[in-house]
N, C-alpha and C positions, 0 to 999 in steps of 0.2 A: 919294878915300877913301870907302869904303862907310859908309852910315848904319846905326845900330842898328835892329833889328827893332821893329815897333810892335805885334806881337801876331798874333792868329789870328781869322779869320772862320769861324764855324760856320754852315753852311747846312743847312737841313732841308726835305725834300720833303713833299708833302701826300698827299692821298687821303681818309682814311687808307688805306695799303696800298702806296703807291708806294715804290720804292727810291730813297734819296737818292743813292747812288753811281751809280744808273742815269741820273741827271740831271747827272752830273759835268761834261760839256762845257758845259752852260748856265751853271752856277755859276762854273766856271773862266773862261769867256770874259767873263761879266759883271764879274768882279772882277779881271781881268787888269791894269788900270791901277794897282791897289793892291798887286800881288803882289811888287813890288820890296822892300817892307818888311813884308809880311804873308803868312802862310800861309793856306791854305784847308783846313778840316777837314770831312770828310764822314763821317758815321756812320749806317749803316743802323739804324733803330730795330728793336728786337726784333720778330721775326715778319715782317720785310721783307728783300728783297734778300739780302745776304750774311750777315745775322744770323738764321739758321735760319728762313727764310721759311716761313710757314704754307702747306701744300699740301693743301687739301681738294679733291680732284680733281673730284668731281661738281659741287660748287659753283663751282669755278674755271672749268669749261668750259661751264656752262649758259648758253645764250643768254638765258633768262629763268628764274632760279632759283626753285624752289618751296619750300614749307615743309619737304619731305623733305630737300632739299639742305642747307638751313640747319641742320636738326636733326642730320643726319649729321655735319656739320662740328663742331657743338658737342659731340657724343658723341665724335668722334675726338680732340678736344682734352682732354676730361674736365675735371678741376679746373683745369688750366692755362689753360682758356678765359678765366679771369678775371684772368690775370696778364700781359695785353698792353695794359694801360691806359697812358695817356700818362704818368702819374706813374711807373710802372715803367720805361718807356723813358727818361724824364727822368733818373731815378736812374742808369740804365745810362750815359747820356751823361756825367753828372757823374763817374762812376767812371772813364770813359775820360780825361776831362780831368785828373783827379787823377793817374792813372797817367802821363800825359804831362807833368804839372806845368805845365798851361796855365791861363790865366785871370788877370784877367777878359778877356772876349773880345767881339767884335762878332757879333751874331746876325742871320741873315737866314732868314726862313721864309715859304713861300708856301702859300696855301690851308690845308689842315689843318696845315701847318707853322706857321701862326700860332696855332692852338689849342694845338698842342704847345708853342710858344714861350711862351704865356701860363702854361701849367702849369710849364714849366721856370723861368720868372721868379719864380713864387710859391715854388717849392721850393728854388731855388738862386740867389737874387738876387745874391749876392756874386760869382758867376761871370760877370756881365754888365757890359759897358761901354756898349754901345748895342744897340738892337733895331730891326730893320725887319720889319714885319708886312705882307706883300703879299697883298691880297685876304683880309682878316681877318674872322673872326666870333667873337663873344664866348664865352668859356668859361662864363660865368654871365649870367643876367639877360636872355635873349632867347628869347621864345616866340612871336615874330611870324612871319608868312608873307611877310616883306618881299621875299624873293627873286623869286618869281613875280609878286607885286603890282608890284614895280618894273619888270617887263617892259612894263607899259602906258606908263609914262613913258619908258622906254628906246626903244620903237619910235617914239614921237612925236618924241623928240630926233633919232633917226637920220634920220627922214623930213624934218624941218624943215631940217636942215643939208645935205641933198643936193638939188641943183637939180631933177633929174627928178621926185622925189617931192614936193618943196615946191610945184612949179609945178602940181601936180594940184589944189591947193586942198583944202579939207576937212580931215579928221583921219584920220591913219593908225589911231589907236586906234578911232575910230568904224567905220572899214572893217573892222577886226579883229573888233569886236563883231558886225557884220553877218555876217561869215564864220563866226564861231562859231555863231551862231543857224542859219545855213543848213546847216552840217554836223551840228548837233544834230538837225535835221529830216530830213536825208538825207545820211549819211556817204558817202564815195566811196572805193573800193578799187581797187588796181591794182599793177602791177609798176613799180619805180623803182630806180635805182642807189643803193647804199649808200655808206658813207664811202670804201671802197676799190674801188668799181666793181662789187661783186657785186650781182646782181639780187635785190631784196627784194620780197616781196609784202606790202604794207602797207595800212592804212586811215587816211584822214584823217577824224577824228571829234573830239569835244571832248577826249577823253583823249589823242589824238595831238597836238592843238594845245597842250594843257597841257605835254606832253613837249617840244615844240619850244621853247616859251618858257622852260621850266625849264633847258633845255640851251643856250639862246641865249648865255649869258654865256661859254661856252667858246670861241667863235670869232665874229669879225665877220661870217662868211658868212651866218648866219641873219638878222641885221638887214639885210644887203645884199639878200637875196632875198625876205624874208617878205611885204612889202606887195605887191610885184609878183606873187608867186605866188598870193596871195589874190585879187588882181584878175583874174588869168588864169582862175581857176576861176569866180569870181562873174560875170564879164562874158562869158566865151567858152566856159565849160565845159571849159577846158584844165587838167587836174588834175595832170599829171606834175610840174611844178615844186614843187607843194605836197607831193605824195607823196614826192618826193626828200628834202625837209626832214624828213619823218617818218622815212624810212629812215635818214638820217644821224644823227638824234637817237637812234633806237633802237640803232644801232651804237655810239654813244658810251656808252650805258648798259649794253651787253651784256657778258657775261663772255668768257672765252677768253684766249688768250695765256699767256705764261710767268708762273707764280706768283712768280718772282723779280723780274719787272719790276713787277707789281702783284698783290698777294695779296688776293683777295676774302675769304678766311677772316680775315685780319687786319682788313680793313675792318669786317666784321661783329662781330668780337671787340671792337673799340674802340667801335663804335656801340652795341652792346648793353650795354657796361659804363658808358658815359659820356653818351650822348644820352638825353633824356627819353623815356619810353614811356607808353602809356595803359593800362598793366596792371602788376601786381606780379610781377616776375620770380621772387620767392620762392615763388609759388603754382604749382600744377600746371597743365598745359596746359588742362584743361577750365575751370578757374577763370579763367585768363588770358583765354581766349576770351570768357567771360561779361563780364569787366571791360572788355575791349576793345570789345565790342559796346555796352555801356552808355556808355562814354566817347565813342565815335564818335557815338552817337545824341545825347548831350548837346552835343557840339560842333556837330553839324548844326543842332540847335534853337537854340542860343545864339549861334552865329556863322555864319549861313547865307551871309553875304556876305564871309567871310574871304578868299576867293580871287577875288573879283569882277574881271572879268566871268564867270569860271568859277564853277561851283557847287562845293560841298564834295565832291559825288560825282565831279565831274571830276577833282579832285585825288586823292581816295581810290582811284579806279579808273583812274587815268591809265595809259597804256601804259608798260610797263617799271616800273610802280610807282614813279614818280619821287619821291614823298614818303616812301615806305618806312615807312608807319605800322605795318605788321604784320611787318616783317622779323624782329624778335627774339621773336616769339611762341613759336617752338619752341626757343629757345636754352637752353643748359644753365643750371640753377639756380646762383645765386651761392654761392660758398663762404663759410664763416664769416668775418666781419669785413669783407666787401666790401659796400659800399652802392652799388647801381646808380644811375647818374645824377649822381654826384658826381665830377667830374674833379679838383677840388681840395678841400681840407678846408674845411668851413664856417667863415666868418669870416676867410678868407685875406686877407692884405694884399698889394697889388701894389706893387712897389718903385718908387722915384723915378728909375729908370734912364731916360735919354732914349730915347723910342720914336717911330718914324715909322710911321704906319699909312697904307697906300695902298689905295684902292678904285677900280676901274674904273667910270666913270660909267654904262656900259651893261651892267654885270655882273648876271646873274640867278642866279649860282651862290653868291656871297657878295655881298650887296647893299651899296651905300654906307651904308645905315642900320645894317647890321651892323658896318661899319667904324667908324662914329661911336661905336657902343655899345662897341666894343673900345677905342678911344682913351680913352673916358670912364673905363675901369677904372684907367688909369695916371695918376698925378699929374703926370707930365712928358711928355705925349704930344702930337704934332702929327698932325693928320689932313689928308690930301690926297686929293681926289677927282680922278682923272685923266681929263680930257675925252676923249670919243670912244673910250675903251678898254674892253676887256672884262676877263675874269678874268686875274689875275696881270699887273700893270701893268709891272713892271720887267724881269722876266726874259723874254726872247724865245724861247719854245720852241713857236711856233705848230705845232700838230700834233706831229710828231716831228722837226721840221726847225729846227735851232737857227741863228739868224743868226750871222754871223762874229764879232760883238762880244758875243753872248750877251744883249743887252738888247732892249728894245722897239724895233720898227722905226722909231719916230719919233726914236730916239736922244735922248730927253728924260728919261724917268723913271730910266733906268739911271744917268746922270750925277748926278741928284739924290740917289739912294741912295748912290753912292760918295762924294759930297761930305759927306753926313750921317755916314757911317762915318769918313771921313778926318778930319773936324773934331772927332770925339768926341761928336757929337749935336746939331750946329747945322744947321738947315735953311737952306740958302743960296739962291741965285738960282733961282727957279722960273718965270721968265718964259717959258721954252720951252713950258710947258703950253698957252699960248694958241695955239701954232702946230701942235699935233697935229691932223693933218687928219681931217675927218669921214669916216665910211663913205660910199662912193659906192654908191648903191642902183641896182638894175637898173631902167631906164626901163620896160620891159614884157617879159614872156615871150610869144613868139608861136610859132605852129606852122610858119609859112613865113617865109623870110627877107624876103619882100616886105613884111611888116608892120613891119620895122625902120625907124626914122627915118633918113634919109640923112645921110651925112657932109657937111660943108661944103666945097665946092670951094675950093682955094687956087691961088695963081699957078702957071701951067704945067699945070694939070689939063686933060686931054683926054677924060676919062671922062664918059659921059652920066649922066643922072639915075638910070637903073637901075643903073649901075655904082657910083654913090655909095651906093646902098642896099646893094649887095653888099659893098662895102668896110666899111660900118658893121656889117653882119651878121657878117662875118669877125672884126671886132674884138670883138663880143659873144661869139663862140665862144671866142676866146682869153681874154677876161676871165673867163668862166665857169670855165675850167680853173684860172686863177690863184686864184680864190676857193676852190677845193678844196684849195689848199696848206694852208689852215687846218683842213681836215677829214680828209684822208687821213693814216693812220698807217703806211702801208706804202710810200709813194712811188709808188703806182699808183692810177689812177682811171679813170672812164669819162666820156664826154660825156653830156649830158642825153638825147640821142637816139641815142647809140652812139659807137663809136670808143673809143680809149684815150689816156691820157697817162701820162707818167712824170716823176717829180721826181728830180733828181740834183744833188749838190753841185758847185759851181764855186768859184773862188778866193775871191770875196767875196759868195757867196750861193748861188743855186740856178738850175738850168736846167730848163725844162719842154719836153718833147718831145711833140708831138701827132701821133697817127697816125689819120687818117680821123675826126677828132673832129667830132661833129655836135651842134650846139645847137638847130637846127631840123630838120625832116624832109627838107629839100631842099637842104642845103648841108653839105659836109664839108671839113675843113682838116687839112693835115699840115705840120709844120715844127718849128722850134726857137726858143725864146726864152730869153734870159739876164736874170736879175734880180740886179743889183748892190745888195745890201741896205745897203751903206754909203752909196752915193751916191743910191740910190733909183731909178736908171735901169733901165728895162725896155725891151728891144729885141729884135727878131727878125723872121722872115719866115715866111709860110706859103703853100703852094700850095693853092688851093681848087678845088672842082668843084661846080657847080650845073647844073640842067637848062639846057643850051644855053649855059653860061657857064663860063669858067675863067680862071685867072690867078695871079699872085703878089702878095701884099700885104705890105709892110713896115710895121711898127707900132712906135712909140717913145713912151714917156711917162715922167715921173718920179713914182713912186708916193708920194713924201713930200709932194707939193704938194697944197694944198687946191684943189679943182675943177681938177685936172690936165687938160691938153689932150693928147690923143694925136695925133701927126703920122703920117699915112698916105701911103705911096708904093707904087711897084710898077707892075704892068701888069695891066689887066683887059680881056679880049677884044681884046688887041693894042693898046690905048690906054693912054697914060701916066696914072697916078693921082697926084694931089697934093691932099690934103684934110686936114681936121682934124675932131675931134669930142671930146666929153668922154671922158676915159679911162674904161675899163670898171671 
């Protein structure tokens, strides 16, 4: 006999600007275990996805939007530019629920979906049963720079928990400060592969480093590579790994793509209406510019260390304008009755609905401090800082590639969320958090494979010392491609030194196919690997070629294991390989 339904889960995507229906597969897979008695409702907020998405063509397609692009979008929208606020969208969603005769319901929001959820909770508290706010930032009361500041702590955590970095001794943060000073004195420029393998001509300078750290929370790849990339430049003058991080971060911030998937115009409309500015939007542009200059000067004088070890100018003039201080300078004037900067009415009361707030320990997009501040707004909230994770702890949509169960690859935070929803707001067993594996950092970036530390011979190995170095270098080549899984948005990418890889779905995860992929200047590899994201098993084989050497290397490890060991087999120069090394 079937049991009665328990209600509806309302999921909301972030940005602002992303389409909620565009993330359908992630939400459906995340909550599949609850769908026998619950439905999932996805509503594209006004101005996104299927809800008359804003299409400001020049702004949408600009790699680096300028004031003219923003101004043109505001003019295109006219008076309606001020009616894409979170409150307007929250009232829309409430109207949908009323039409469907639904509520109270369980709410899940990620990133800006948490900000929207806070607004929805204040305006429509009676429609909520529970709330999960994943990677939250507070709708009121937070004027700190905690995101980028938190990057210093995050890089130290990532290094301390990864054997190759920990064994160096010293401080990853101190090395970063030295790198920052060196690039301030002498920036380095060059070509490097971007997020989807396109060649980008970029510069590593203080503004570029600021962008890298600001973007680091979006993927574990940055924390995996950053310390080793900095050492490669400082110690050996090898800039390519560092330049690639700049290129990938720039791509993450750039425009382009379908406005129905992500609307830049909607993002600016919400930001200009609700986020604080350093000028009065009711004033004309000339007056705004004066106020902006005065405010920035005051901030620089009163808070010179606000972004330490970066300067205020590093943040203000960061590549891709990461802090967006001046984005709204040319935006349309507010219409009568609209107060910019107020997402919710003054004096609003947050309801006693059970709330679970999640923050990734290594997140620099919405920091753990912001998560704590969000939890403090609600009288019945629980805050969890998820170890070793970055932005959006529970839903697993690394890059554009959703795991088969829709949840984090540790398969820990997703079950915590479902248990919270299923129980009506009780936080159950969280012991799995201690088992979320740390990020495995790159031991070192080298120009030639001979600089790679050798694999350790196992029983039955017939390969000589040089062959063990080759096997280890092949493993680094494969691992570097797997790290780009979190960066690529197209399923395509390139090796650090050339070649290509593709990502394609398989039954329980994804396959990576490598074509002449090169991580060093003198070794290339081609082959196929499968990643079962339910079990964590990664396995496959590559044929490699190096000067005077060739062979086939099989590699297998479990990606869910802390300090996972990769088992290597195959044949190198006609001799049987049997070896192990830390998984890449």
